[in-house]
PDB file of N, CA, C and O in Angstrom:
ATOM      1  N   MET A   1     103.891  92.957  77.982  1.00  0.00           N
ATOM      2  CA  MET A   1     102.941  93.455  78.938  1.00  0.00           C
ATOM      3  C   MET A   1     103.469  93.240  80.351  1.00  0.00           C
ATOM      4  O   MET A   1     103.290  94.092  81.221  1.00  0.00           O
ATOM      5  N   GLU A   2     104.116  92.105  80.580  1.00  0.00           N
ATOM      6  CA  GLU A   2     104.674  91.851  81.912  1.00  0.00           C
ATOM      7  C   GLU A   2     105.757  92.863  82.250  1.00  0.00           C
ATOM      8  O   GLU A   2     105.916  93.246  83.409  1.00  0.00           O
ATOM      9  N   ASN A   3     106.498  93.295  81.242  1.00  0.00           N
ATOM     10  CA  ASN A   3     107.536  94.305  81.479  1.00  0.00           C
ATOM     11  C   ASN A   3     106.922  95.612  81.960  1.00  0.00           C
ATOM     12  O   ASN A   3     107.475  96.277  82.835  1.00  0.00           O
ATOM     13  N   LEU A   4     105.795  95.975  81.396  1.00  0.00           N
ATOM     14  CA  LEU A   4     105.133  97.210  81.820  1.00  0.00           C
ATOM     15  C   LEU A   4     104.686  97.125  83.280  1.00  0.00           C
ATOM     16  O   LEU A   4     104.784  98.100  84.024  1.00  0.00           O
ATOM     17  N   VAL A   5     104.205  95.976  83.673  1.00  0.00           N
ATOM     18  CA  VAL A   5     103.741  95.814  85.051  1.00  0.00           C
ATOM     19  C   VAL A   5     104.920  95.866  86.018  1.00  0.00           C
ATOM     20  O   VAL A   5     104.818  96.455  87.094  1.00  0.00           O
ATOM     21  N   GLU A   6     106.041  95.248  85.635  1.00  0.00           N
ATOM     22  CA  GLU A   6     107.213  95.223  86.508  1.00  0.00           C
ATOM     23  C   GLU A   6     107.823  96.606  86.694  1.00  0.00           C
ATOM     24  O   GLU A   6     108.336  96.917  87.769  1.00  0.00           O
ATOM     25  N   VAL A   7     107.772  97.434  85.663  1.00  0.00           N
ATOM     26  CA  VAL A   7     108.350  98.777  85.758  1.00  0.00           C
ATOM     27  C   VAL A   7     107.598  99.600  86.791  1.00  0.00           C
ATOM     28  O   VAL A   7     108.217 100.285  87.606  1.00  0.00           O
ATOM     29  N   GLY A   8     106.309  99.544  86.769  1.00  0.00           N
ATOM     30  CA  GLY A   8     105.500 100.243  87.754  1.00  0.00           C
ATOM     31  C   GLY A   8     105.270 101.711  87.468  1.00  0.00           C
ATOM     32  O   GLY A   8     104.558 102.370  88.226  1.00  0.00           O
ATOM     33  N   LYS A   9     105.845 102.252  86.400  1.00  0.00           N
ATOM     34  CA  LYS A   9     105.676 103.675  86.078  1.00  0.00           C
ATOM     35  C   LYS A   9     104.737 103.860  84.891  1.00  0.00           C
ATOM     36  O   LYS A   9     104.915 104.769  84.079  1.00  0.00           O
ATOM     37  N   VAL A  10     103.764 103.011  84.805  1.00  0.00           N
ATOM     38  CA  VAL A  10     102.816 103.114  83.698  1.00  0.00           C
ATOM     39  C   VAL A  10     101.436 103.428  84.256  1.00  0.00           C
ATOM     40  O   VAL A  10     101.131 103.159  85.418  1.00  0.00           O
ATOM     41  N   ASN A  11     100.627 103.996  83.404  1.00  0.00           N
ATOM     42  CA  ASN A  11      99.262 104.294  83.837  1.00  0.00           C
ATOM     43  C   ASN A  11      98.302 103.228  83.308  1.00  0.00           C
ATOM     44  O   ASN A  11      98.692 102.345  82.544  1.00  0.00           O
ATOM     45  N   ASP A  12      97.071 103.326  83.718  1.00  0.00           N
ATOM     46  CA  ASP A  12      96.075 102.326  83.328  1.00  0.00           C
ATOM     47  C   ASP A  12      95.839 102.310  81.822  1.00  0.00           C
ATOM     48  O   ASP A  12      95.578 101.256  81.241  1.00  0.00           O
ATOM     49  N   ARG A  13      95.928 103.459  81.201  1.00  0.00           N
ATOM     50  CA  ARG A  13      95.696 103.527  79.756  1.00  0.00           C
ATOM     51  C   ARG A  13      96.749 102.732  78.992  1.00  0.00           C
ATOM     52  O   ARG A  13      96.415 102.031  78.037  1.00  0.00           O
ATOM     53  N   GLN A  14      98.007 102.828  79.395  1.00  0.00           N
ATOM     54  CA  GLN A  14      99.064 102.067  78.734  1.00  0.00           C
ATOM     55  C   GLN A  14      98.883 100.567  78.955  1.00  0.00           C
ATOM     56  O   GLN A  14      99.116  99.771  78.046  1.00  0.00           O
ATOM     57  N   LEU A  15      98.470 100.185  80.154  1.00  0.00           N
ATOM     58  CA  LEU A  15      98.236  98.769  80.424  1.00  0.00           C
ATOM     59  C   LEU A  15      97.057  98.237  79.618  1.00  0.00           C
ATOM     60  O   LEU A  15      97.112  97.123  79.096  1.00  0.00           O
ATOM     61  N   GLU A  16      96.004  99.019  79.515  1.00  0.00           N
ATOM     62  CA  GLU A  16      94.847  98.612  78.714  1.00  0.00           C
ATOM     63  C   GLU A  16      95.235  98.464  77.246  1.00  0.00           C
ATOM     64  O   GLU A  16      94.820  97.511  76.586  1.00  0.00           O
ATOM     65  N   TYR A  17      96.023  99.399  76.737  1.00  0.00           N
ATOM     66  CA  TYR A  17      96.475  99.338  75.346  1.00  0.00           C
ATOM     67  C   TYR A  17      97.297  98.077  75.109  1.00  0.00           C
ATOM     68  O   TYR A  17      97.086  97.369  74.124  1.00  0.00           O
ATOM     69  N   ALA A  18      98.230  97.797  76.007  1.00  0.00           N
ATOM     70  CA  ALA A  18      99.072  96.611  75.863  1.00  0.00           C
ATOM     71  C   ALA A  18      98.234  95.338  75.947  1.00  0.00           C
ATOM     72  O   ALA A  18      98.461  94.389  75.197  1.00  0.00           O
ATOM     73  N   TYR A  19      97.273  95.321  76.853  1.00  0.00           N
ATOM     74  CA  TYR A  19      96.403  94.149  76.987  1.00  0.00           C
ATOM     75  C   TYR A  19      95.622  93.898  75.699  1.00  0.00           C
ATOM     76  O   TYR A  19      95.552  92.765  75.223  1.00  0.00           O
ATOM     77  N   HIS A  20      95.040  94.945  75.141  1.00  0.00           N
ATOM     78  CA  HIS A  20      94.245  94.778  73.930  1.00  0.00           C
ATOM     79  C   HIS A  20      95.108  94.405  72.736  1.00  0.00           C
ATOM     80  O   HIS A  20      94.661  93.671  71.854  1.00  0.00           O
ATOM     81  N   ARG A  21      96.330  94.897  72.698  1.00  0.00           N
ATOM     82  CA  ARG A  21      97.246  94.498  71.616  1.00  0.00           C
ATOM     83  C   ARG A  21      97.541  93.002  71.685  1.00  0.00           C
ATOM     84  O   ARG A  21      97.534  92.323  70.659  1.00  0.00           O
ATOM     85  N   THR A  22      97.801  92.485  72.882  1.00  0.00           N
ATOM     86  CA  THR A  22      98.070  91.050  73.014  1.00  0.00           C
ATOM     87  C   THR A  22      96.813  90.236  72.713  1.00  0.00           C
ATOM     88  O   THR A  22      96.900  89.156  72.130  1.00  0.00           O
ATOM     89  N   TYR A  23      95.659  90.741  73.104  1.00  0.00           N
ATOM     90  CA  TYR A  23      94.403  90.043  72.830  1.00  0.00           C
ATOM     91  C   TYR A  23      94.150  89.963  71.325  1.00  0.00           C
ATOM     92  O   TYR A  23      93.755  88.914  70.817  1.00  0.00           O
ATOM     93  N   ILE A  24      94.373  91.056  70.619  1.00  0.00           N
ATOM     94  CA  ILE A  24      94.203  91.072  69.163  1.00  0.00           C
ATOM     95  C   ILE A  24      95.188  90.119  68.507  1.00  0.00           C
ATOM     96  O   ILE A  24      94.841  89.435  67.545  1.00  0.00           O
ATOM     97  N   HIS A  25      96.404  90.067  69.012  1.00  0.00           N
ATOM     98  CA  HIS A  25      97.405  89.153  68.463  1.00  0.00           C
ATOM     99  C   HIS A  25      96.949  87.703  68.623  1.00  0.00           C
ATOM    100  O   HIS A  25      97.110  86.899  67.705  1.00  0.00           O
ATOM    101  N   ARG A  26      96.390  87.370  69.761  1.00  0.00           N
ATOM    102  CA  ARG A  26      95.901  86.004  69.980  1.00  0.00           C
ATOM    103  C   ARG A  26      94.785  85.658  69.007  1.00  0.00           C
ATOM    104  O   ARG A  26      94.740  84.542  68.488  1.00  0.00           O
ATOM    105  N   ILE A  27      93.894  86.592  68.759  1.00  0.00           N
ATOM    106  CA  ILE A  27      92.808  86.348  67.810  1.00  0.00           C
ATOM    107  C   ILE A  27      93.379  86.145  66.408  1.00  0.00           C
ATOM    108  O   ILE A  27      92.919  85.265  65.680  1.00  0.00           O
ATOM    109  N   ASN A  28      94.369  86.942  66.022  1.00  0.00           N
ATOM    110  CA  ASN A  28      94.967  86.806  64.699  1.00  0.00           C
ATOM    111  C   ASN A  28      95.683  85.473  64.536  1.00  0.00           C
ATOM    112  O   ASN A  28      95.608  84.853  63.475  1.00  0.00           O
ATOM    113  N   VAL A  29      96.376  85.028  65.578  1.00  0.00           N
ATOM    114  CA  VAL A  29      97.062  83.735  65.512  1.00  0.00           C
ATOM    115  C   VAL A  29      96.037  82.612  65.365  1.00  0.00           C
ATOM    116  O   VAL A  29      96.242  81.679  64.589  1.00  0.00           O
ATOM    117  N   PHE A  30      94.942  82.702  66.107  1.00  0.00           N
ATOM    118  CA  PHE A  30      93.874  81.708  65.989  1.00  0.00           C
ATOM    119  C   PHE A  30      93.299  81.700  64.572  1.00  0.00           C
ATOM    120  O   PHE A  30      93.072  80.635  63.998  1.00  0.00           O
ATOM    121  N   ALA A  31      93.067  82.881  64.015  1.00  0.00           N
ATOM    122  CA  ALA A  31      92.504  82.966  62.666  1.00  0.00           C
ATOM    123  C   ALA A  31      93.468  82.392  61.635  1.00  0.00           C
ATOM    124  O   ALA A  31      93.039  81.702  60.709  1.00  0.00           O
ATOM    125  N   ASP A  32      94.756  82.663  61.780  1.00  0.00           N
ATOM    126  CA  ASP A  32      95.743  82.101  60.854  1.00  0.00           C
ATOM    127  C   ASP A  32      95.751  80.580  60.921  1.00  0.00           C
ATOM    128  O   ASP A  32      95.820  79.908  59.891  1.00  0.00           O
ATOM    129  N   GLY A  33      95.680  80.046  62.120  1.00  0.00           N
ATOM    130  CA  GLY A  33      95.637  78.593  62.273  1.00  0.00           C
ATOM    131  C   GLY A  33      94.386  77.994  61.671  1.00  0.00           C
ATOM    132  O   GLY A  33      94.427  76.919  61.073  1.00  0.00           O
ATOM    133  N   THR A  34      93.270  78.690  61.828  1.00  0.00           N
ATOM    134  CA  THR A  34      92.007  78.208  61.272  1.00  0.00           C
ATOM    135  C   THR A  34      92.064  78.193  59.749  1.00  0.00           C
ATOM    136  O   THR A  34      91.615  77.231  59.125  1.00  0.00           O
ATOM    137  N   TRP A  35      92.607  79.243  59.145  1.00  0.00           N
ATOM    138  CA  TRP A  35      92.711  79.280  57.682  1.00  0.00           C
ATOM    139  C   TRP A  35      93.659  78.209  57.167  1.00  0.00           C
ATOM    140  O   TRP A  35      93.410  77.611  56.120  1.00  0.00           O
ATOM    141  N   ALA A  36      94.747  77.962  57.895  1.00  0.00           N
ATOM    142  CA  ALA A  36      95.680  76.912  57.484  1.00  0.00           C
ATOM    143  C   ALA A  36      94.997  75.550  57.542  1.00  0.00           C
ATOM    144  O   ALA A  36      95.146  74.737  56.630  1.00  0.00           O
ATOM    145  N   LEU A  37      94.254  75.303  58.605  1.00  0.00           N
ATOM    146  CA  LEU A  37      93.542  74.035  58.734  1.00  0.00           C
ATOM    147  C   LEU A  37      92.479  73.890  57.650  1.00  0.00           C
ATOM    148  O   LEU A  37      92.338  72.820  57.057  1.00  0.00           O
ATOM    149  N   LEU A  38      91.742  74.946  57.392  1.00  0.00           N
ATOM    150  CA  LEU A  38      90.717  74.909  56.351  1.00  0.00           C
ATOM    151  C   LEU A  38      91.346  74.681  54.973  1.00  0.00           C
ATOM    152  O   LEU A  38      90.808  73.923  54.165  1.00  0.00           O
ATOM    153  N   GLY A  39      92.470  75.325  54.705  1.00  0.00           N
ATOM    154  CA  GLY A  39      93.166  75.111  53.438  1.00  0.00           C
ATOM    155  C   GLY A  39      93.632  73.675  53.284  1.00  0.00           C
ATOM    156  O   GLY A  39      93.558  73.105  52.196  1.00  0.00           O
ATOM    157  N   GLY A  40      94.112  73.090  54.375  1.00  0.00           N
ATOM    158  CA  GLY A  40      94.531  71.687  54.341  1.00  0.00           C
ATOM    159  C   GLY A  40      93.366  70.754  54.064  1.00  0.00           C
ATOM    160  O   GLY A  40      93.511  69.780  53.325  1.00  0.00           O
ATOM    161  N   VAL A  41      92.218  71.042  54.649  1.00  0.00           N
ATOM    162  CA  VAL A  41      91.028  70.216  54.417  1.00  0.00           C
ATOM    163  C   VAL A  41      90.589  70.322  52.963  1.00  0.00           C
ATOM    164  O   VAL A  41      90.245  69.312  52.347  1.00  0.00           O
ATOM    165  N   ILE A  42      90.594  71.517  52.412  1.00  0.00           N
ATOM    166  CA  ILE A  42      90.200  71.701  51.009  1.00  0.00           C
ATOM    167  C   ILE A  42      91.172  70.975  50.080  1.00  0.00           C
ATOM    168  O   ILE A  42      90.752  70.338  49.115  1.00  0.00           O
ATOM    169  N   ALA A  43      92.471  71.071  50.371  1.00  0.00           N
ATOM    170  CA  ALA A  43      93.461  70.369  49.559  1.00  0.00           C
ATOM    171  C   ALA A  43      93.274  68.856  49.661  1.00  0.00           C
ATOM    172  O   ALA A  43      93.370  68.150  48.657  1.00  0.00           O
ATOM    173  N   ALA A  44      93.010  68.359  50.859  1.00  0.00           N
ATOM    174  CA  ALA A  44      92.806  66.921  51.036  1.00  0.00           C
ATOM    175  C   ALA A  44      91.573  66.444  50.279  1.00  0.00           C
ATOM    176  O   ALA A  44      91.594  65.370  49.678  1.00  0.00           O
ATOM    177  N   LEU A  45      90.503  67.227  50.299  1.00  0.00           N
ATOM    178  CA  LEU A  45      89.303  66.855  49.542  1.00  0.00           C
ATOM    179  C   LEU A  45      89.581  66.841  48.036  1.00  0.00           C
ATOM    180  O   LEU A  45      89.095  65.968  47.317  1.00  0.00           O
ATOM    181  N   GLY A  46      90.363  67.808  47.571  1.00  0.00           N
ATOM    182  CA  GLY A  46      90.707  67.836  46.154  1.00  0.00           C
ATOM    183  C   GLY A  46      91.544  66.641  45.741  1.00  0.00           C
ATOM    184  O   GLY A  46      91.303  66.038  44.695  1.00  0.00           O
ATOM    185  N   ILE A  47      92.524  66.298  46.557  1.00  0.00           N
ATOM    186  CA  ILE A  47      93.369  65.131  46.258  1.00  0.00           C
ATOM    187  C   ILE A  47      92.538  63.857  46.312  1.00  0.00           C
ATOM    188  O   ILE A  47      92.687  62.977  45.463  1.00  0.00           O
ATOM    189  N   HIS A  48      91.669  63.757  47.301  1.00  0.00           N
ATOM    190  CA  HIS A  48      90.798  62.581  47.405  1.00  0.00           C
ATOM    191  C   HIS A  48      89.905  62.467  46.176  1.00  0.00           C
ATOM    192  O   HIS A  48      89.688  61.370  45.660  1.00  0.00           O
ATOM    193  N   GLY A  49      89.391  63.594  45.710  1.00  0.00           N
ATOM    194  CA  GLY A  49      88.548  63.572  44.515  1.00  0.00           C
ATOM    195  C   GLY A  49      89.309  63.141  43.277  1.00  0.00           C
ATOM    196  O   GLY A  49      88.769  62.416  42.442  1.00  0.00           O
ATOM    197  N   LEU A  50      90.556  63.576  43.145  1.00  0.00           N
ATOM    198  CA  LEU A  50      91.362  63.183  41.990  1.00  0.00           C
ATOM    199  C   LEU A  50      91.724  61.705  42.031  1.00  0.00           C
ATOM    200  O   LEU A  50      91.761  61.041  40.995  1.00  0.00           O
ATOM    201  N   VAL A  51      91.988  61.200  43.208  1.00  0.00           N
ATOM    202  CA  VAL A  51      92.411  59.807  43.336  1.00  0.00           C
ATOM    203  C   VAL A  51      91.244  58.850  43.120  1.00  0.00           C
ATOM    204  O   VAL A  51      91.437  57.753  42.596  1.00  0.00           O
ATOM    205  N   THR A  52      90.067  59.238  43.507  1.00  0.00           N
ATOM    206  CA  THR A  52      88.929  58.316  43.437  1.00  0.00           C
ATOM    207  C   THR A  52      88.115  58.434  42.153  1.00  0.00           C
ATOM    208  O   THR A  52      87.043  57.837  42.056  1.00  0.00           O
ATOM    209  N   ILE A  53      88.592  59.183  41.171  1.00  0.00           N
ATOM    210  CA  ILE A  53      87.885  59.266  39.889  1.00  0.00           C
ATOM    211  C   ILE A  53      88.005  57.917  39.189  1.00  0.00           C
ATOM    212  O   ILE A  53      89.100  57.377  39.031  1.00  0.00           O
ATOM    213  N   LYS A  54      86.863  57.387  38.775  1.00  0.00           N
ATOM    214  CA  LYS A  54      86.880  56.113  38.060  1.00  0.00           C
ATOM    215  C   LYS A  54      87.140  56.388  36.587  1.00  0.00           C
ATOM    216  O   LYS A  54      86.572  57.309  36.000  1.00  0.00           O
ATOM    217  N   ASP A  55      88.000  55.580  36.009  1.00  0.00           N
ATOM    218  CA  ASP A  55      88.278  55.698  34.578  1.00  0.00           C
ATOM    219  C   ASP A  55      87.241  54.869  33.820  1.00  0.00           C
ATOM    220  O   ASP A  55      87.263  53.639  33.858  1.00  0.00           O
ATOM    221  N   ASN A  56      86.349  55.551  33.144  1.00  0.00           N
ATOM    222  CA  ASN A  56      85.349  54.879  32.320  1.00  0.00           C
ATOM    223  C   ASN A  56      85.782  54.988  30.867  1.00  0.00           C
ATOM    224  O   ASN A  56      85.822  56.084  30.309  1.00  0.00           O
ATOM    225  N   PRO A  57      86.106  53.854  30.252  1.00  0.00           N
ATOM    226  CA  PRO A  57      86.509  53.929  28.835  1.00  0.00           C
ATOM    227  C   PRO A  57      85.314  54.329  27.974  1.00  0.00           C
ATOM    228  O   PRO A  57      84.190  53.880  28.195  1.00  0.00           O
ATOM    229  N   ARG A  58      85.578  55.168  27.006  1.00  0.00           N
ATOM    230  CA  ARG A  58      84.516  55.636  26.112  1.00  0.00           C
ATOM    231  C   ARG A  58      84.237  54.580  25.046  1.00  0.00           C
ATOM    232  O   ARG A  58      85.154  53.969  24.496  1.00  0.00           O
ATOM    233  N   THR A  59      82.987  54.388  24.777  1.00  0.00           N
ATOM    234  CA  THR A  59      82.604  53.498  23.676  1.00  0.00           C
ATOM    235  C   THR A  59      81.902  54.341  22.624  1.00  0.00           C
ATOM    236  O   THR A  59      80.829  54.893  22.871  1.00  0.00           O
ATOM    237  N   ASP A  60      82.501  54.436  21.472  1.00  0.00           N
ATOM    238  CA  ASP A  60      81.931  55.269  20.402  1.00  0.00           C
ATOM    239  C   ASP A  60      81.118  54.469  19.446  1.00  0.00           C
ATOM    240  O   ASP A  60      80.570  55.018  18.490  1.00  0.00           O
TER     241      ASP A  60
END
């Protein structure tokens, strides 16, 4: 986007398009990070659940 501004031969429509493309990219990067963090939390809860299971011997 900075390259478009430096050239100076662009119209407002091209600048708006470039701006919205970068804005959408930022939202996608945020969403990817959020899903990665959420996946890590789910994995940590699963591991915690497996580790803290008490072994109760069966009495028949």
